N, C-alpha and C positions, 0 to 999 in steps of 0.2 A: 181499425176503432179498438176499441178494447168491451171485446165482451164483459168483460169482470166489471167495467166498470158502467157501462148498462144495469146489469145486474144488478148493482149496490145500487144508480139509484131509484132503480125499480122500484127494490125493495121499501125502499128507502120512502119514496112516495105512497107504496101498500099500506105500511105502517103506518103515514099521517094522514093517510084521508079518515081515520075518524079521533084525527084528534083532539086536544085542544085549542080554546081561543090562546092569540094573542099580538103583543102589543105589537103597534104600527104596522098592522098588516093592512090590503087594502081587498075590495072585495068584488070578480069581476064578471057577471050570468054565475055559476056554480061553482067558481071559483076564489077561496078564500088564500091567500098567499101571502109572502111577504118579499119588495125586492131585495137582491143584492146589495150594496152597499156604493156606491159613487159607480153604480149603470145607469144608466136612464131608458128613461120609461118616456113610449110612445102610446098615445091611446088611438084609437080607430074608432070605429060604430061594430065590429067582429071582431075585434084580437087589438092584445096590447105587444107590447114589441118590446122590450126589452135586452140596451147591448151592453156592455161590459163595453171600456173605459175607452181601446184601443178598434172598439167595433169586429174584434174578434172571434167574440161568443155574440151568442143568442139566443131567450127567451120568448116563446110566441107563442100567449097562451090566450086558446079560441073562444069563441061564442057557441053552447054548448047547440048541439040540432036535438031533433028525435031520431032514437036508438031506431032499428031496425028489429033490435030482443037479441038480437045475438050478436058475440063480440066481433067473434070474426069477420064476418060481415062489416063491422065496423070498423076496424081496424082498419080492412084492404079499404073501403072506399074515400075514411079519411086517411090512409096513407094516397093514394090517389090524388086526392085533390086540394094537401098540404105539402106531399112531398111531390109529385110526380109532376102535373101544371107546373106547379109555383117552379119547378128548379130544372121542368124540362130534360126530366132522364128517367131513362124505363126498369134503373134499374131501384130490384125488390129488395125489402128490409130481408134480414135475417132474424124473424121471432123471436119471442123466447116465449113460453106456455104461457098463458091464461090465467092471472089469484087473485081464488074470493078475495072479495075488500071484507073487511073488517066491521060484525056486526048484520053478514049476507045481506048488504044492498047495491051489491052490483059484483061487475072483475073489472079489474084494471090489465089490460093488452102494452105489450111494449114490445119495437123492434126499432131492426136500425142500422141506416148501411153510409158507404163510403159511396160518395155522389159527384159529380162534374157538372158542375151546369157554366157555359158563355168559358169553358177557356179556366176554372177556379176550383179546387179539387175544393173538398166538405165532406163533415162525417156529420149524418143527421138519425139523432133521437129522438123517437114520435111514443108517447106515450096515448095512451086513448085507457079515460072510466068512460064503462057504460055500468050507468047507473039513477033511478027513481025515472025511468023512458026515456030520458036521456046518455046522447053520446059525447063525452067532456075530450077537448087535444088541446096535449101540449107537449110544443115540440122544442126538443132542442137541439142549435146549429156548435158543432165544435165542441161537445162537452167535454171531450176527455184535454182539452187545451185552456180549460178556465175548468177544472173539476172539482176542487172547494168550496161553488159558490155557485154549482147545479147541484152539489151533492148537499150544502146546505139551503138550497132555494125550495128543494124536494121536501126537504126535509123538513119544514112548515108551513106545506102547503094541504089544502083542505080541499073535500068535493064533496057539493053537498046539495038540497035538492035547490034545480033552478025559483027565481026569487022577484 
C-alpha cells in the first residue's frame, strides 16, 4: 500500500470535513458524501457500502458511535471492530499522526495495512473522525486500485453533528 496515497486521501478528507454542501450528495448519520459515478450502493442499518464495477474496490461508511474522548482510543477500537474482526486479521495498521479538523471541531486519524483474509490479499485504509462527541469511520478497501475515485470521494465528504 502506498503511504503517500493514504496521506493524500487523508489530507483531502481533512480539508473537506467542514466544506461546502454539494449537489447530488447523500447523508448517512454524520457523513454527507457523493458516491463515485458508476459505483453500486448497498445500504444496511449501520453502514453504507459502495462498490466499484468489478468489485475490486469498496468504501464503507459506518454509523457513528459515542466517542471515548480520545482519537487514538477511538481509532484502535474502530480498527479492531471494522478491520481485525471483519477480516479475521491481527495485522496492526501503520498510522499517520492525528490531524485537527478544520474549525477545531475534532480530529481525524488515519491508518492502513496490507492484510490477508481467507487467502485473499487486500489493502485497507481506515479514517476515523472524532468530533461532536461521536466517532465516525470510513473504510477504503484497495484504495490504490481505484485511487482517482477514492480521492474524488474523500474530497467531497463532510462530517458534522449527528442528525
